[in-house]
Backbone bond lengths (Angstrom), bond angles and torsions (degrees), N, CA, C in turn:
res aa  C-N    CA-C-N  psi(-1)  N-CA   C-N-CA  omega(-1)  CA-C   N-CA-C  phi
1 M - - - 1.388 - - 1.569 106.53 -
2 G 1.354 118.74 143.07 1.415 125.45 -175.49 1.522 110.43 -96.81
3 T 1.303 115.93 153.90 1.501 119.74 168.10 1.534 108.44 -142.59
4 F 1.287 114.55 147.18 1.455 123.42 177.51 1.533 109.66 -77.95
5 N 1.309 118.98 -17.56 1.441 117.87 -174.95 1.444 111.16 -98.18
6 P 1.463 121.77 110.18 1.495 120.07 -173.92 1.502 111.70 -61.89
7 L 1.278 120.15 -22.14 1.423 124.09 -176.75 1.573 114.70 -72.98
8 K 1.331 109.42 -9.87 1.555 119.68 176.68 1.494 111.36 -104.44
9 W 1.455 117.73 2.05 1.393 116.73 173.85 1.544 111.06 -68.37
10 K 1.227 117.59 160.59 1.439 122.75 179.95 1.532 106.33 -75.68
11 S 1.394 114.66 124.85 1.441 118.32 178.36 1.521 105.89 -140.66
12 E 1.368 112.00 153.75 1.374 116.74 170.67 1.566 109.25 -132.14
13 I 1.319 113.53 149.18 1.478 119.76 -175.89 1.520 105.31 -129.52
14 Y 1.286 116.62 122.23 1.451 124.04 172.11 1.508 113.31 -106.43
15 I 1.239 119.01 123.77 1.430 121.97 -176.70 1.598 108.42 -125.09
16 E 1.369 112.62 126.85 1.489 117.08 178.47 1.438 108.87 -121.53
17 I 1.290 120.55 133.58 1.385 128.31 -176.58 1.572 106.77 -118.97
18 I 1.303 118.51 119.00 1.426 125.97 176.84 1.454 108.28 -130.17
19 G 1.326 121.64 105.89 1.421 125.17 -174.41 1.481 114.83 55.62
20 Q 1.298 117.75 -115.14 1.436 118.45 -178.80 1.601 113.18 -99.96
21 E 1.286 110.14 3.92 1.533 119.37 -177.86 1.574 113.22 -98.80
22 V 1.276 113.03 127.93 1.576 116.04 175.69 1.475 106.15 -119.37
23 T 1.366 109.45 131.94 1.460 118.64 176.08 1.493 109.38 -117.71
24 A 1.292 118.45 132.93 1.503 123.85 180.00 1.559 109.76 -128.22
25 E 1.363 113.06 130.50 1.409 117.20 177.38 1.561 103.93 -123.17
26 F 1.359 113.02 132.83 1.460 121.30 -175.47 1.547 106.51 -116.71
27 K 1.374 115.56 123.62 1.454 121.11 174.15 1.488 110.46 -115.55
28 I 1.311 120.55 113.90 1.367 124.15 -173.31 1.574 108.00 -112.64
29 N 1.190 120.62 119.52 1.481 125.77 -178.86 1.529 108.86 -90.15
30 A 1.328 118.18 107.72 1.457 122.28 -178.83 1.592 107.54 -107.99
31 A 1.353 117.53 18.70 1.451 119.58 -179.28 1.449 114.21 -59.75
32 G 1.316 120.13 127.03 1.462 121.57 -176.89 1.539 110.92 88.62
33 Q 1.345 121.20 -3.91 1.319 122.73 -176.85 1.586 110.45 -111.94
34 I 1.379 119.73 159.16 1.401 121.17 171.82 1.488 102.69 -124.29
35 P 1.369 113.12 99.12 1.476 118.89 -174.82 1.442 111.25 -72.22
36 T 1.336 119.51 131.77 1.445 126.92 178.87 1.501 107.45 -89.17
37 Q 1.305 115.28 163.65 1.545 122.56 174.18 1.558 110.95 -53.77
38 K 1.300 118.40 -35.33 1.417 124.41 -175.68 1.507 105.35 -72.67
39 E 1.394 120.70 -37.51 1.450 116.67 -176.21 1.528 108.86 -77.02
40 E 1.262 116.44 -31.79 1.500 120.01 173.55 1.588 111.79 -59.23
41 V 1.366 118.32 -40.73 1.285 120.92 175.00 1.616 113.41 -64.76
42 I 1.258 115.51 -32.00 1.458 122.22 -179.35 1.564 106.64 -68.79
43 W 1.355 116.17 -43.31 1.403 117.03 176.32 1.544 113.43 -72.55
44 D 1.245 122.21 -30.91 1.430 120.29 170.25 1.502 114.63 -62.85
45 N 1.389 116.95 -42.78 1.471 121.54 172.26 1.476 108.69 -57.26
46 F 1.332 118.85 -50.06 1.472 119.86 -170.13 1.542 108.63 -62.44
47 I 1.335 113.75 -41.80 1.483 119.50 -174.95 1.592 104.68 -68.78
48 G 1.315 114.37 -44.56 1.568 116.75 -174.55 1.561 104.78 -64.34
49 S 1.297 119.95 -41.05 1.527 119.06 -177.58 1.505 112.08 -64.58
50 M 1.417 114.99 -38.53 1.426 123.16 174.74 1.545 111.80 -56.83
51 L 1.347 115.39 -49.10 1.468 121.94 177.43 1.447 114.37 -60.56
52 N 1.303 114.89 -42.57 1.470 122.08 175.90 1.544 112.95 -63.97
53 R 1.385 116.39 -31.53 1.451 119.68 179.36 1.458 112.01 -70.29
54 V 1.344 113.70 -37.76 1.546 117.43 -177.45 1.553 112.89 -84.11
55 G 1.473 111.49 -5.46 1.444 115.01 172.90 1.524 110.66 88.81
56 T 1.248 122.89 24.53 1.530 120.42 173.30 1.490 109.47 -89.05
């Protein structure tokens, strides 16, 4: 099923914290979607905000 809102796409975020090191892996499923440049900017901003939130 498709959606025009990229924030409703299925995504998974894996975060691993070892001591002072934080690793984050983002898996974004865009199957059935045709991401536009604006949507890619939204994801970049979302991921950047998440990384800033965890202090990396």
